[in-house]
C-alpha positions, 0 to 999 in steps of 0.5 A: 083701454076703455073704462065702463061703469056697471051701468054701461056693462049692463046696457052692453050685455042687454044690447048683445042679448037682444042682438043674439035673440034677433039673430036666432029668430032670423036663423030660425026663419031662414031654416024654415024657409030652407025646409019649405024650399027643399020640400017644394023641390022634392014635390015638384022635381023629386030631388032631395039635395042641392046637388041633385037639383043642380044635376037636374038643371044641367040635364034640363039645359042640355035637353033644351039646347038639343031641342033648340038646335032641332027647331033651328034645323027644322026651320031651315029645312022649311025655308029651303022647301019654300025657296024651292017652290 
Protein backbone atom coordinates (compact mmCIF):
# COMPACT_ATOMS: atom_id res chain seq x y z
CA UNK A 1 0.00 0.00 0.00
CA UNK A 2 1.40 3.42 -0.93
CA UNK A 3 1.98 5.97 1.77
CA UNK A 4 1.09 9.56 0.90
CA UNK A 5 2.02 12.67 2.77
CA UNK A 6 -0.42 15.47 3.30
CA UNK A 7 1.09 17.41 0.41
CA UNK A 8 0.69 14.44 -1.92
CA UNK A 9 -2.94 13.95 -0.93
CA UNK A 10 -3.63 17.64 -1.39
CA UNK A 11 -2.04 17.59 -4.85
CA UNK A 12 -4.01 14.49 -5.81
CA UNK A 13 -7.25 16.07 -4.64
CA UNK A 14 -6.52 19.26 -6.58
CA UNK A 15 -5.69 17.21 -9.64
CA UNK A 16 -8.91 15.22 -9.32
CA UNK A 17 -10.89 18.42 -8.83
CA UNK A 18 -9.34 19.88 -11.97
CA UNK A 19 -10.08 16.74 -13.98
CA UNK A 20 -13.65 16.72 -12.72
CA UNK A 21 -14.14 20.35 -13.78
CA UNK A 22 -12.75 19.56 -17.25
CA UNK A 23 -15.15 16.63 -17.59
CA UNK A 24 -18.09 18.78 -16.48
CA UNK A 25 -17.17 21.47 -19.00
CA UNK A 26 -16.80 18.89 -21.74
CA UNK A 27 -20.15 17.37 -20.83
CA UNK A 28 -21.84 20.77 -20.94
CA UNK A 29 -20.36 21.48 -24.37
CA UNK A 30 -21.50 18.10 -25.69
CA UNK A 31 -25.00 18.62 -24.31
CA UNK A 32 -25.14 22.00 -26.02
CA UNK A 33 -24.04 20.47 -29.31
CA UNK A 34 -26.62 17.71 -28.95
CA UNK A 35 -29.42 20.23 -28.35
CA UNK A 36 -28.28 22.22 -31.37
CA UNK A 37 -28.31 19.11 -33.56
CA UNK A 38 -31.73 18.12 -32.28
CA UNK A 39 -33.04 21.59 -33.08
CA UNK A 40 -31.56 21.40 -36.57
CA UNK A 41 -33.09 17.95 -37.14
CA UNK A 42 -36.49 19.30 -36.18
CA UNK A 43 -36.17 22.45 -38.29
CA UNK A 44 -34.87 20.62 -41.36
CA UNK A 45 -36.76 17.32 -41.19
CA UNK A 46 -39.44 17.75 -38.50
CA UNK A 47 -38.10 14.86 -36.40
CA UNK A 48 -37.86 15.13 -32.63
CA UNK A 49 -35.99 11.97 -31.66
CA UNK A 50 -33.16 9.81 -32.88
CA UNK A 51 -35.65 7.03 -33.54
CA UNK A 52 -37.71 9.31 -35.78
CA UNK A 53 -34.55 10.34 -37.63
CA UNK A 54 -33.56 6.71 -38.17
CA UNK A 55 -37.04 5.89 -39.45
CA UNK A 56 -36.88 8.85 -41.83
CA UNK A 57 -33.49 7.68 -43.11
CA UNK A 58 -34.82 4.17 -43.74
CA UNK A 59 -37.88 5.55 -45.55
CA UNK A 60 -35.75 7.89 -47.65
CA UNK A 61 -33.33 5.10 -48.55
CA UNK A 62 -36.22 2.94 -49.77
CA UNK A 63 -37.51 5.83 -51.89
CA UNK A 64 -34.04 6.36 -53.32
CA UNK A 65 -33.67 2.67 -54.21
CA UNK A 66 -37.06 2.72 -55.94
CA UNK A 67 -36.14 5.84 -57.91
CA UNK A 68 -32.79 4.33 -58.92
CA UNK A 69 -34.56 1.21 -60.18
CA UNK A 70 -37.05 3.31 -62.15
CA UNK A 71 -34.20 5.28 -63.74
CA UNK A 72 -32.40 2.05 -64.70
CA UNK A 73 -35.57 0.71 -66.29
CA UNK A 74 -36.11 3.94 -68.23
CA UNK A 75 -32.50 3.93 -69.45
CA UNK A 76 -32.90 0.33 -70.60
CA UNK A 77 -36.12 1.24 -72.43
CA UNK A 78 -34.39 4.14 -74.18
CA UNK A 79 -31.47 1.88 -75.15
CA UNK A 80 -33.89 -0.68 -76.61
CA UNK A 81 -35.64 2.07 -78.58
CA UNK A 82 -32.33 3.26 -79.98
CA UNK A 83 -31.35 -0.28 -80.96
CA UNK A 84 -34.61 -0.70 -82.85
CA UNK A 85 -33.94 2.35 -85.00
